[in-house]
RODODO-280819 format. One line per 8 residues: number of its first residue (from 1); their letters; for each residue x, y, z of C-alpha. Coordinates in nm, 3 decimals. Layout:
NUM = A = X:Y:Z; ... $
//
This chain:
1 = XXXXXXXX = -2.829:-1.531:-2.843; -3.190:-1.659:-2.839; -3.079:-2.023:-2.895; -2.776:-2.025:-2.668; -2.901:-1.820:-2.371; -3.253:-1.947:-2.367; -3.219:-2.308:-2.442; -2.875:-2.378:-2.286 $
9 = XXXXXXXX = -2.853:-2.163:-1.979; -3.212:-2.149:-1.902; -3.250:-2.518:-1.950; -2.968:-2.589:-1.711; -3.142:-2.374:-1.453; -3.499:-2.481:-1.487; -3.437:-2.863:-1.520; -3.111:-2.945:-1.349 $
17 = XXXXXXXX = -3.121:-2.718:-1.040; -3.386:-2.897:-0.834; -3.303:-3.252:-0.960; -2.937:-3.227:-0.864; -3.031:-3.077:-0.522; -3.304:-3.336:-0.457; -3.090:-3.636:-0.560; -2.784:-3.530:-0.358 $
25 = XXXXXXXX = -2.989:-3.434:-0.049; -3.186:-3.762:-0.045; -2.876:-3.983:-0.099; -2.730:-3.962:0.251; -3.066:-4.027:0.414; -3.141:-4.330:0.203; -2.791:-4.465:0.267; -2.838:-4.436:0.645 $
33 = XXXXXXXX = -2.519:-4.240:0.693; -2.595:-4.203:1.064; -2.388:-4.513:1.102; -2.044:-4.577:0.988; -2.047:-4.816:0.689; -1.908:-4.880:0.339; -2.118:-5.017:0.068; -1.998:-5.160:-0.276 $
41 = XXXXXXXX = -2.230:-5.137:-0.581; -2.468:-4.897:-0.431; -2.815:-4.844:-0.598; -3.120:-4.648:-0.488; -3.446:-4.544:-0.649; -3.772:-4.372:-0.560; -4.114:-4.457:-0.705; -4.454:-4.305:-0.690 $
49 = XXXXXXXX = -4.783:-4.441:-0.839; -4.597:-4.734:-1.001; -4.351:-4.512:-1.185; -3.990:-4.450:-1.090; -3.912:-4.086:-1.015; -3.532:-4.118:-1.008; -3.251:-4.380:-0.965; -2.905:-4.326:-0.803 $
57 = XXXXXXXX = -2.624:-4.560:-0.873; -2.271:-4.552:-0.737; -1.977:-4.795:-0.743; -1.920:-4.722:-0.371; -2.086:-4.542:-0.081; -1.877:-4.446:0.233; -1.972:-4.292:0.562; -1.693:-4.143:0.769 $
65 = XXXXXXXX = -1.708:-4.164:1.152; -1.558:-3.827:1.214; -1.827:-3.564:1.149; -2.058:-3.814:0.989; -1.940:-3.713:0.640; -2.061:-3.935:0.351; -1.910:-3.996:0.002; -2.040:-4.149:-0.321 $
73 = XXXXXXXX = -1.801:-4.272:-0.587; -1.879:-4.294:-0.963; -2.227:-4.164:-0.923; -2.492:-4.183:-1.199; -2.834:-4.024:-1.134; -3.125:-4.065:-1.376; -3.441:-3.849:-1.327; -3.755:-3.955:-1.495 $
81 = XXXXXXXX = -3.995:-3.700:-1.341; -4.347:-3.733:-1.196; -4.497:-3.756:-1.534; -4.230:-3.994:-1.672; -4.157:-3.732:-1.947; -3.787:-3.675:-1.858; -3.467:-3.861:-1.899; -3.214:-3.632:-1.726 $
89 = XXXXXXXX = -2.879:-3.773:-1.616; -2.630:-3.642:-1.358; -2.300:-3.812:-1.318; -1.960:-3.757:-1.162; -1.676:-3.948:-0.998; -1.688:-3.814:-0.643; -1.953:-3.651:-0.422; -1.929:-3.565:-0.056 $
97 = XXXXXXXX = -2.192:-3.472:0.205; -2.128:-3.295:0.545; -2.442:-3.320:0.767; -2.308:-3.059:1.009; -2.273:-2.783:0.751; -2.534:-2.916:0.521; -2.292:-2.897:0.227; -2.295:-3.140:-0.074 $
105 = XXXXXXXX = -1.963:-3.102:-0.265; -1.871:-3.253:-0.604; -1.498:-3.331:-0.613; -1.402:-3.333:-0.977; -1.616:-3.301:-1.284; -1.998:-3.307:-1.284; -2.187:-3.389:-1.603; -2.554:-3.312:-1.659 $
113 = XXXXXXXX = -2.757:-3.432:-1.963; -3.111:-3.285:-1.994; -3.342:-3.475:-2.225; -3.716:-3.473:-2.267; -3.899:-3.805:-2.316; -4.240:-3.760:-2.479; -4.295:-4.132:-2.511; -4.216:-4.200:-2.142 $
121 = XXXXXXXX = -4.573:-4.205:-2.007; -4.667:-4.489:-2.250; -4.338:-4.678:-2.237; -4.234:-4.935:-1.976; -4.094:-4.790:-1.645; -3.732:-4.667:-1.671; -3.727:-4.724:-2.044; -3.477:-4.507:-2.225 $
129 = XXXXXXXX = -3.601:-4.273:-2.502; -3.585:-4.443:-2.847; -3.426:-4.121:-2.986; -3.234:-3.842:-2.805; -3.378:-3.517:-2.927; -3.195:-3.190:-2.863; -3.014:-3.303:-2.552; -2.861:-3.034:-2.324 $
137 = XXXXXXXX = -2.516:-3.122:-2.188; -2.352:-2.931:-1.905; -2.012:-2.988:-1.741; -1.859:-2.824:-1.434; -1.643:-2.899:-1.127; -1.608:-2.783:-0.772; -1.988:-2.760:-0.722; -2.091:-2.695:-0.364 $
145 = XXXXXXXX = -2.453:-2.707:-0.253; -2.577:-2.615:0.103; -2.910:-2.782:0.172; -2.962:-2.558:0.476; -2.930:-2.235:0.293; -3.035:-2.366:-0.050; -2.728:-2.198:-0.200; -2.499:-2.365:-0.458 $
153 = XXXXXXXX = -2.184:-2.230:-0.614; -1.877:-2.313:-0.809; -1.575:-2.105:-0.904; -1.474:-2.341:-1.187; -1.554:-2.334:-1.546; -1.896:-2.436:-1.670; -1.937:-2.584:-2.015; -2.266:-2.651:-2.192 $
161 = XXXXXXXX = -2.359:-2.789:-2.529; -2.684:-2.833:-2.726; -2.735:-2.913:-3.096; -2.786:-2.545:-3.167; -2.498:-2.398:-2.961; -2.219:-2.446:-2.712; -2.069:-2.220:-2.453; -1.896:-2.174:-2.120 $
169 = XXXXXXXX = -1.869:-1.951:-1.816; -1.640:-1.924:-1.515; -1.802:-1.957:-1.175; -2.165:-1.974:-1.085; -2.389:-1.934:-0.787; -2.749:-2.052:-0.730; -2.990:-1.936:-0.460; -3.272:-2.183:-0.451 $
177 = XXXXXXXX = -3.488:-1.969:-0.222; -3.466:-1.665:-0.449; -3.460:-1.891:-0.759; -3.157:-1.692:-0.878; -2.871:-1.835:-1.082; -2.564:-1.615:-1.136; -2.292:-1.677:-1.393; -1.994:-1.496:-1.239 $
185 = XXXXXXXX = -1.774:-1.416:-1.534; -1.659:-1.493:-1.887; -1.992:-1.601:-2.032; -1.926:-1.732:-2.389; -2.179:-1.885:-2.628; -2.130:-1.995:-2.990; -2.422:-2.108:-3.208; -2.396:-2.394:-3.461 $
193 = XXXXXXXX = -2.456:-2.360:-3.835; -2.297:-2.207:-4.146; -2.316:-1.856:-3.987; -2.235:-1.906:-3.621; -2.310:-1.637:-3.364; -2.076:-1.558:-3.076; -2.207:-1.414:-2.748; -1.973:-1.274:-2.487 $
201 = XXXXXXXX = -2.073:-1.129:-2.151; -1.892:-1.034:-1.830; -2.156:-1.195:-1.614; -2.513:-1.308:-1.614; -2.817:-1.392:-1.393; -3.123:-1.619:-1.438; -3.443:-1.615:-1.236; -3.751:-1.837:-1.238 $
209 = XXXXXXXX = -4.015:-1.586:-1.133; -4.012:-1.396:-1.353; -3.848:-1.618:-1.607; -3.568:-1.381:-1.684; -3.206:-1.385:-1.808; -2.982:-1.090:-1.756; -2.634:-1.047:-1.908; -2.388:-0.760:-1.845 $
217 = XXXXXXXX = -2.126:-0.609:-2.071; -2.263:-0.811:-2.368; -2.117:-0.846:-2.718; -2.274:-1.049:-2.991; -2.080:-1.121:-3.313; -2.208:-1.256:-3.640; -2.063:-1.265:-3.988; -2.020:-0.904:-4.080 $
225 = XXXXXXXX = -2.218:-0.779:-3.777; -2.170:-0.720:-3.400; -2.395:-0.597:-3.119; -2.285:-0.448:-2.784; -2.471:-0.333:-2.475; -2.401:-0.270:-2.105; -2.690:-0.497:-2.006; -2.930:-0.736:-2.180 $
233 = XXXXXXXX = -3.243:-0.869:-2.016; -3.450:-1.148:-2.171; -3.798:-1.253:-2.052; -3.900:-1.611:-2.130; -4.233:-1.783:-2.178; -4.329:-2.090:-1.980; -4.191:-2.297:-2.271; -3.858:-2.121:-2.215 $
241 = XXXXXXXX = -3.879:-1.943:-2.553; -3.772:-1.586:-2.571; -4.068:-1.344:-2.537; -3.900:-1.006:-2.499; -3.542:-0.875:-2.488; -3.421:-0.540:-2.347; -3.077:-0.402:-2.403; -2.970:-0.099:-2.187 $
249 = XXXXXXXX = -2.663:0.130:-2.180; -2.468:0.225:-2.486; -2.643:-0.023:-2.720; -2.448:-0.053:-3.040; -2.517:-0.246:-3.358; -2.254:-0.248:-3.633; -2.263:-0.400:-3.980; -1.904:-0.418:-4.107 $
257 = XXXXXXXX = -1.981:-0.509:-4.471; -1.886:-0.305:-4.781; -2.200:-0.088:-4.724; -2.175:-0.102:-4.348; -2.416:0.044:-4.093; -2.407:0.124:-3.727; -2.682:0.208:-3.480; -2.633:0.339:-3.123 $
265 = XXXXXXXX = -2.887:0.418:-2.857; -2.929:0.399:-2.474; -3.197:0.130:-2.504; -3.314:-0.142:-2.743; -3.617:-0.377:-2.713; -3.718:-0.692:-2.911; -4.055:-0.870:-2.900; -4.071:-1.234:-3.029 $
273 = XXXXXXXX = -4.340:-1.480:-3.129; -4.313:-1.858:-3.107; -4.000:-2.033:-3.233; -3.795:-1.722:-3.187; -3.974:-1.534:-3.467; -3.910:-1.161:-3.435; -4.223:-0.953:-3.417; -4.083:-0.604:-3.350 $
281 = XXXXXXXX = -3.780:-0.425:-3.222; -3.708:-0.073:-3.116; -3.418:0.160:-3.031; -3.498:0.455:-2.796; -3.367:0.723:-2.578; -3.187:0.912:-2.863; -3.080:0.698:-3.158; -2.774:0.760:-3.371 $
289 = XXXXXXXX = -2.702:0.568:-3.688; -2.457:0.579:-3.972; -2.432:0.398:-4.306; -2.108:0.384:-4.503; -2.040:0.305:-4.871; -2.122:0.476:-5.192; -2.428:0.647:-5.046; -2.302:0.731:-4.695 $
297 = XXXXXXXX = -2.575:0.833:-4.450; -2.600:0.926:-4.089; -2.881:1.041:-3.871; -3.048:1.076:-3.538; -3.395:1.012:-3.395; -3.563:0.987:-3.060; -3.680:0.644:-3.128; -3.661:0.382:-3.412 $
305 = XXXXXXXX = -3.915:0.097:-3.431; -3.884:-0.213:-3.659; -4.151:-0.464:-3.757; -4.067:-0.812:-3.896; -4.251:-1.069:-4.105; -4.188:-1.438:-4.171; -3.833:-1.556:-4.164; -3.733:-1.267:-3.943 $
313 = XXXXXXXX = -3.750:-1.041:-4.249; -3.758:-0.676:-4.176; -4.084:-0.523:-4.319; -4.106:-0.179:-4.169; -3.887:0.085:-3.995; -4.045:0.379:-3.815; -3.818:0.660:-3.692; -3.984:0.923:-3.477 $
321 = XXXXXXXX = -3.917:1.217:-3.245; -3.718:1.477:-3.433; -3.577:1.253:-3.710; -3.268:1.398:-3.884; -3.107:1.214:-4.182; -2.807:1.323:-4.385; -2.702:1.146:-4.707; -2.350:1.227:-4.840 $
329 = XXXXXXXX = -2.295:1.241:-5.218; -1.997:1.006:-5.221; -1.798:1.017:-5.555; -2.086:1.097:-5.785; -2.054:1.383:-6.026; -2.374:1.532:-5.904; -2.229:1.619:-5.576; -2.521:1.694:-5.340 $
337 = XXXXXXXX = -2.581:1.636:-4.972; -2.939:1.559:-4.870; -3.067:1.637:-4.516; -3.405:1.520:-4.407; -3.587:1.637:-4.097; -3.927:1.518:-3.985; -4.127:1.422:-3.676; -4.178:1.065:-3.811 $
345 = XXXXXXXX = -4.035:0.869:-4.105; -4.181:0.531:-4.197; -3.986:0.293:-4.432; -4.146:-0.007:-4.592; -3.919:-0.296:-4.719; -3.967:-0.587:-4.951; -3.787:-0.921:-4.916; -3.637:-0.791:-4.592 $
353 = XXXXXXXX = -3.358:-0.602:-4.779; -3.489:-0.359:-5.032; -3.660:-0.026:-4.943; -3.998:-0.004:-5.121; -4.123:0.330:-4.994; -4.080:0.597:-4.725; -4.337:0.828:-4.573; -4.320:1.123:-4.330 $
361 = XXXXXXXX = -4.586:1.202:-4.078; -4.637:1.565:-4.000; -4.449:1.871:-4.146; -4.111:1.769:-4.282; -3.827:1.927:-4.476; -3.551:1.812:-4.717; -3.240:2.022:-4.745; -3.015:1.973:-5.055 $
369 = XXXXXXXX = -2.663:2.122:-5.034; -2.454:2.145:-5.349; -2.087:2.052:-5.316; -1.941:2.120:-5.665; -1.719:2.421:-5.735; -1.973:2.593:-5.958; -2.259:2.554:-5.696; -2.058:2.540:-5.373 $
377 = XXXXXXXX = -2.260:2.663:-5.077; -2.599:2.648:-5.246; -2.877:2.517:-5.019; -3.226:2.428:-5.116; -3.478:2.352:-4.843; -3.795:2.164:-4.948; -4.091:2.152:-4.712; -4.436:1.997:-4.734 $
385 = XXXXXXXX = -4.712:1.870:-4.509; -4.605:1.515:-4.599; -4.352:1.339:-4.811; -4.370:0.995:-4.978; -4.058:0.845:-5.140; -4.004:0.551:-5.373; -3.680:0.357:-5.417; -3.529:0.174:-5.716 $
393 = XXXXXXXX = -3.393:-0.186:-5.735; -3.053:-0.059:-5.599; -3.207:0.090:-5.278; -3.163:0.441:-5.407; -3.421:0.717:-5.407; -3.617:0.732:-5.732; -3.889:0.982:-5.647; -4.005:1.198:-5.356 $
401 = XXXXXXXX = -4.359:1.344:-5.355; -4.470:1.619:-5.115; -4.808:1.770:-5.036; -4.980:1.989:-4.942; -4.820:2.330:-4.915; -4.501:2.229:-5.092; -4.228:2.488:-5.074; -3.866:2.525:-5.190 $
409 = XXXXXXXX = -3.632:2.792:-5.054; -3.300:2.814:-5.250; -3.019:3.001:-5.084; -2.690:3.112:-5.233; -2.430:3.314:-5.034; -2.447:3.687:-5.119; -2.776:3.650:-5.305; -3.139:3.679:-5.187 $
417 = XXXXXXXX = -3.329:3.351:-5.127; -3.545:3.217:-5.422; -3.876:3.067:-5.306; -4.121:2.842:-5.486; -4.466:2.726:-5.363; -4.724:2.480:-5.494; -4.994:2.246:-5.386; -4.792:1.932:-5.471 $
425 = XXXXXXXX = -4.433:1.845:-5.558; -4.243:1.562:-5.717; -3.868:1.520:-5.699; -3.712:1.270:-5.950; -3.364:1.114:-5.889; -3.128:0.973:-6.151; -3.007:0.607:-6.144; -2.663:0.724:-6.013 $
433 = XXXXXXXX = -2.801:0.960:-5.761; -2.867:1.328:-5.777; -3.195:1.512:-5.867; -3.290:1.510:-6.231; -3.603:1.727:-6.201; -3.851:1.880:-5.968; -4.216:1.916:-6.067; -4.452:2.147:-5.877 $
441 = XXXXXXXX = -4.820:2.150:-5.956; -5.121:2.351:-5.844; -5.099:2.733:-5.795; -4.725:2.731:-5.851; -4.550:3.054:-5.731; -4.187:3.162:-5.767; -4.059:3.458:-5.569; -3.717:3.622:-5.583 $
449 = XXXXXXXX = -3.671:3.947:-5.383; -3.442:4.230:-5.486; -3.084:4.209:-5.362; -2.967:4.461:-5.101; -2.749:4.634:-5.371; -3.039:4.648:-5.615; -2.870:4.400:-5.847; -3.172:4.172:-5.875 $
457 = XXXXXXXX = -3.393:4.293:-6.157; -3.299:4.551:-6.422; -3.232:4.916:-6.327; -3.257:4.825:-5.962; -3.620:4.720:-6.002; -3.804:4.511:-5.747; -3.805:4.130:-5.713; -3.949:3.872:-5.953 $
465 = XXXXXXXX = -4.284:3.689:-5.916; -4.369:3.397:-6.148; -4.699:3.207:-6.135; -4.835:2.907:-6.324; -5.041:2.591:-6.277; -4.730:2.364:-6.322; -4.353:2.417:-6.305; -4.076:2.176:-6.390 $
473 = XXXXXXXX = -3.722:2.249:-6.269; -3.410:2.072:-6.404; -3.106:2.119:-6.186; -2.873:2.025:-6.466; -2.943:2.341:-6.659; -3.113:2.522:-6.370; -3.418:2.600:-6.588; -3.781:2.643:-6.471 $
481 = XXXXXXXX = -4.047:2.549:-6.736; -4.384:2.714:-6.648; -4.707:2.587:-6.817; -5.078:2.642:-6.747; -5.133:3.019:-6.779; -4.783:3.116:-6.673; -4.708:3.479:-6.586; -4.388:3.655:-6.480 $
489 = XXXXXXXX = -4.374:4.007:-6.328; -4.067:4.194:-6.230; -3.980:4.562:-6.193; -4.292:4.686:-6.368; -4.274:4.424:-6.648; -4.554:4.153:-6.677; -4.501:3.864:-6.923; -4.750:3.597:-7.009 $
497 = XXXXXXXX = -4.740:3.312:-7.275; -4.828:2.948:-7.324; -4.487:2.842:-7.188; -4.222:3.036:-6.996; -3.869:2.926:-6.912; -3.658:3.088:-6.635; -3.287:3.036:-6.563; -3.271:3.027:-6.187 $
505 = XXXXXXXX = -2.896:3.119:-6.180; -2.882:3.406:-6.439; -3.246:3.518:-6.416; -3.279:3.509:-6.799; -3.626:3.410:-6.929; -3.778:3.289:-7.253; -4.138:3.230:-7.357; -4.331:3.072:-7.645 $
513 = XXXXXXXX = -4.678:3.093:-7.771; -4.908:3.403:-7.753; -4.643:3.610:-7.581; -4.772:3.928:-7.423; -4.554:4.171:-7.237; -4.652:4.500:-7.063; -4.388:4.742:-6.929; -4.546:4.966:-6.671 $
521 = XXXXXXXX = -4.398:5.197:-6.405; -4.244:5.402:-6.680; -4.155:5.762:-6.611; -4.228:6.037:-6.862; -3.926:6.145:-7.074; -3.986:6.504:-7.199; -3.696:6.499:-7.439; -3.808:6.166:-7.595 $
529 = XXXXXXXX = -4.051:6.090:-7.870; -4.187:5.742:-7.962; -4.137:5.613:-7.615; -4.149:5.937:-7.415; -4.483:5.912:-7.231; -4.563:5.742:-6.901; -4.805:5.507:-7.071; -4.733:5.134:-7.064 $
537 = XXXXXXXX = -4.535:4.976:-7.344; -4.697:4.664:-7.486; -4.538:4.390:-7.692; -4.683:4.081:-7.850; -4.507:3.806:-8.041; -4.482:3.426:-8.086; -4.169:3.404:-7.861; -3.927:3.617:-7.656 $
545 = XXXXXXXX = -3.596:3.586:-7.476; -3.517:3.829:-7.193; -3.162:3.899:-7.072; -3.207:3.999:-6.714; -2.868:4.162:-6.674; -2.907:4.403:-6.973; -3.281:4.434:-6.963; -3.302:4.357:-7.336 $
553 = XXXXXXXX = -3.589:4.148:-7.464; -3.585:3.992:-7.807; -3.931:3.917:-7.959; -3.969:3.706:-8.267; -4.254:3.586:-8.488; -4.495:3.869:-8.585; -4.374:4.108:-8.314; -4.572:4.420:-8.241 $
561 = XXXXXXXX = -4.463:4.695:-7.998; -4.668:5.004:-7.905; -4.692:5.282:-7.656; -5.012:5.477:-7.694; -5.057:5.550:-8.071; -4.688:5.472:-8.156; -4.660:5.128:-8.314; -4.370:4.920:-8.447 $
569 = XXXXXXXX = -4.436:4.598:-8.628; -4.162:4.351:-8.741; -4.063:3.979:-8.756; -3.810:4.054:-8.472; -3.801:4.337:-8.219; -3.540:4.391:-7.954; -3.651:4.620:-7.684; -3.426:4.770:-7.417 $
577 = XXXXXXXX = -3.644:4.910:-7.151; -3.353:5.055:-6.960; -3.231:5.263:-7.253; -3.577:5.291:-7.411; -3.442:5.170:-7.745; -3.578:4.945:-8.022; -3.408:4.729:-8.287; -3.655:4.577:-8.526 $
585 = XXXXXXXX = -3.563:4.335:-8.804; -3.783:4.230:-9.097; -3.629:3.897:-9.166; -3.790:3.901:-9.522; -4.090:4.104:-9.409; -4.100:4.484:-9.375; -4.055:4.670:-9.052; -4.347:4.927:-9.042 $
593 = XXXXXXXX = -4.398:5.244:-8.829; -4.648:5.524:-8.857; -4.566:5.882:-8.768; -4.765:6.207:-8.782; -4.699:6.520:-8.980; -4.874:6.852:-8.929; -4.885:7.140:-9.177; -4.911:7.514:-9.105 $
601 = XXXXXXXX = -5.279:7.494:-9.085; -5.259:7.220:-8.814; -5.380:6.950:-9.040; -5.225:6.619:-8.939; -5.153:6.348:-9.190; -4.994:6.008:-9.129; -4.648:5.916:-9.256; -4.575:5.542:-9.287 $
609 = XXXXXXXX = -4.208:5.427:-9.290; -4.113:5.065:-9.381; -3.774:4.892:-9.412; -3.600:4.565:-9.333; -3.436:4.706:-9.014; -3.512:4.980:-8.764; -3.287:5.106:-8.485; -3.429:5.366:-8.243 $
617 = XXXXXXXX = -3.310:5.532:-7.922; -3.565:5.748:-7.757; -3.316:5.979:-7.593; -3.193:6.070:-7.952; -3.537:6.078:-8.110; -3.389:5.928:-8.425; -3.540:5.619:-8.599; -3.281:5.476:-8.842 $
625 = XXXXXXXX = -3.425:5.248:-9.125; -3.226:5.047:-9.359; -3.271:4.782:-9.635; -3.460:4.972:-9.917; -3.672:5.195:-9.708; -4.019:5.321:-9.812; -4.163:5.650:-9.678; -4.518:5.703:-9.772 $
633 = XXXXXXXX = -4.729:6.011:-9.709; -5.069:6.130:-9.832; -4.941:6.249:-10.168; -4.576:6.160:-10.183; -4.355:5.847:-10.168; -3.983:5.832:-10.095; -3.757:5.527:-10.146; -3.396:5.505:-10.020 $
641 = XXXXXXXX = -3.131:5.263:-9.895; -3.118:5.423:-9.552; -3.361:5.663:-9.384; -3.322:5.849:-9.051; -3.650:5.985:-8.911; -3.600:6.264:-8.658; -3.895:6.327:-8.435; -4.016:6.621:-8.239 $
649 = XXXXXXXX = -3.940:6.620:-7.868; -4.212:6.603:-7.601; -4.398:6.304:-7.723; -4.587:6.300:-7.394; -4.753:6.639:-7.470; -4.868:6.518:-7.809; -4.985:6.173:-7.712; -5.356:6.264:-7.739 $
657 = XXXXXXXX = -5.323:6.385:-8.099; -5.171:6.067:-8.237; -4.828:5.911:-8.317; -4.498:6.095:-8.264; -4.470:6.395:-8.498; -4.213:6.407:-8.778; -3.948:6.674:-8.757; -3.697:6.579:-9.028 $
665 = XXXXXXXX = -3.618:6.293:-9.270; -3.254:6.230:-9.375; -3.221:5.968:-9.653; -2.922:5.828:-9.834; -2.862:5.592:-10.126; -3.063:5.544:-10.449; -3.325:5.794:-10.355; -3.649:5.800:-10.551 $
673 = XXXXXXXX = -3.921:6.058:-10.473; -4.257:6.015:-10.640; -4.538:6.272:-10.651; -4.834:6.268:-10.877; -4.663:6.409:-11.190; -4.318:6.467:-11.057; -4.037:6.222:-10.995; -3.701:6.305:-10.834 $
681 = XXXXXXXX = -3.385:6.099:-10.784; -3.058:6.155:-10.593; -2.823:6.017:-10.338; -2.910:6.229:-10.035; -3.231:6.388:-9.911; -3.304:6.616:-9.622; -3.673:6.672:-9.571; -3.807:6.925:-9.319 $
689 = XXXXXXXX = -4.161:6.870:-9.215; -4.230:7.219:-9.088; -4.227:7.371:-9.438; -4.251:7.060:-9.648; -3.904:7.124:-9.803; -3.708:6.859:-9.987; -3.330:6.918:-10.041; -3.193:6.660:-10.285 $
697 = XXXXXXXX = -2.825:6.625:-10.367; -2.583:6.376:-10.504; -2.606:6.170:-10.815; -2.640:6.441:-10.951; -3.012:6.492:-10.850; -3.281:6.537:-11.098; -3.652:6.610:-11.118; -3.859:6.510:-11.411 $
705 = XXXXXXXX = -4.195:6.664:-11.487; -4.437:6.543:-11.757; -4.478:6.902:-11.887; -4.149:7.083:-11.814; -3.905:6.798:-11.863; -3.596:6.724:-11.656; -3.421:6.950:-11.412; -3.069:6.875:-11.292 $
713 = XXXXXXXX = -2.825:7.048:-11.058; -2.576:7.002:-10.783; -2.863:7.050:-10.530; -3.236:7.063:-10.594; -3.473:7.208:-10.342; -3.844:7.174:-10.387; -4.161:7.186:-10.176; -4.449:6.958:-10.132 $
721 = XXXXXXXX = -4.693:7.241:-10.110; -4.617:7.433:-10.429; -4.439:7.400:-10.769; -4.113:7.579:-10.690; -3.776:7.419:-10.757; -3.452:7.579:-10.650; -3.154:7.463:-10.853; -2.801:7.517:-10.728 $
729 = XXXXXXXX = -2.489:7.447:-10.928; -2.119:7.513:-10.886; -2.112:7.680:-11.227; -2.420:7.910:-11.185; -2.617:8.095:-10.927; -2.938:7.968:-10.775; -3.224:7.935:-11.025; -3.592:7.920:-10.942 $
737 = XXXXXXX = -3.788:7.703:-11.179; -4.160:7.665:-11.171; -4.294:7.321:-11.232; -4.651:7.195:-11.241; -4.749:7.002:-10.937; -5.090:6.832:-10.939; -5.307:6.899:-10.632 $
//
């Protein structure tokens, strides 16, 4: 457009208009057409300062008597200019002049060749240029010029040709007083070269002051690209180079390649430097654009501005005024739609083709909408004071960084929103698209409120709050990794560790390194025992996994659980805070628990129970041990395969006096009871703490005493506080035997 419209059409106007008019107007006067005559081989020239301004040659000049009309045949006009720097030629077969109307008419074709002659001032007068450089050739017919009105017109076709382009139009008018040239219709221009540009317009106008070209209903076509507008106005410099271009009315730019793009706006402007070098361009008034291909994108903005470098290479794109971009996921497996909203987005390019970086100005947000069947309807909105994005070698996003006040709100239909906050944020993208990770740093905070039905959090507890210095989120497995003093609190539970992982979908959590958990907001349970009080429950371990749905936490690696004076130690402890139950596993190391026993005098002594496994439900007040259990008191030791420890109810009332109090012990399998000088064996034992009574059966049971020997029976009953032994047998009545018990 720049080459064809500026050089060709403007050149025709600025150089040919006054020379044609002057030559034709002067010809009748110089010929003396006031008298009837006919001249063969006519020649005329005009000089000034020793240099020829122009020459007119014709094979014949005729003046008609009626009306005084004059005619020139086979005319050739050469214009040298006042500075001898031109070599313009105008030639045609038939010209007529009517002095009454002031009209000069060209019958047949008129040719115009416009050519500069830089060597003219130093060359001999009327010398032709040694070399024709960039000549402009125009051809038309039916040209009529009125010297009285200064108005020229033709309804015939106009053809023009320059080394850079060629073109045509149908019909033209020229108003010399207003310096206005109008191309009536069918304006067509084609540039030369390997990639020609076609320009079509319904009509056009050219003015001298200001130097301006206007085309209407314009369409520009290039290889794989076309541009349309209702009106295009071009401002020219004194050198006739394009300075500024304005397109108005439904401006459209379309790139029809495999990864096509289209832009549409009410207005477009271009500013150019010397030699048609683009400096800047802008689309305004409400811009719409769309990109097709693997990464389809569409968007809107109030204004889009472009800056160019050498070789007309695009360097920067600035979209402003309520920018809204949407990128479709295409056929990628990580189906995700990205929506960007900002006041201003600035894109930097390298080599005129590849995006280098993008930056927002002012608060902005990025919305990610999942499309897959597993995550359908999920929407994550990322906001920050500012975003900066980097691109890879394939023009795809590689990273987005946001700060300050970075925030992510994740929404899923039917669930409460999940919100994260931090000082900074980094979003990493994979080589095939899709987010691979999100890293938030600086005062990270994750909030998840309770659902309306109470489903969020165990037992209808309140929402979840997680804090850390840094959090890394991986969408592939939907896991948050929290580091830097991480802490999670939910429904009265507070968890801290060196590292904490949270599954955003299920709510499950895991932690490693110096795990510490406190369960507060616990109601007193009068019928309980070990976990009956309202005191907080504390657990420490090397690691833990928490099932949010069941409320069960599994602690491993030197686990220790306690509520007040009640303590459980094991390699692994599973704690169900909803059921107030414990499952402890030794994994090669013993599970250890301390209980209290009070005698009739009120003296309290500790009872330690160890085994490889413990299962306890507070509502039942029964602690079941297995795996060669050892029960050890002040003066007695019991070993068995399985031991059930039954505790007194109302642990809350006894919390000040020590651990939960022993009510009964029921043991089974390979029982061995050892006192100072007495040893008993059997298969089943029932011990009652209130009176210190042991009832031993199965095996059959036996008691050996260093002084009295061995006592056997179907059932043996003895006491920890005296030397009585009750022997029961199927074949005999109960027998009381006194044995010696060391005190």
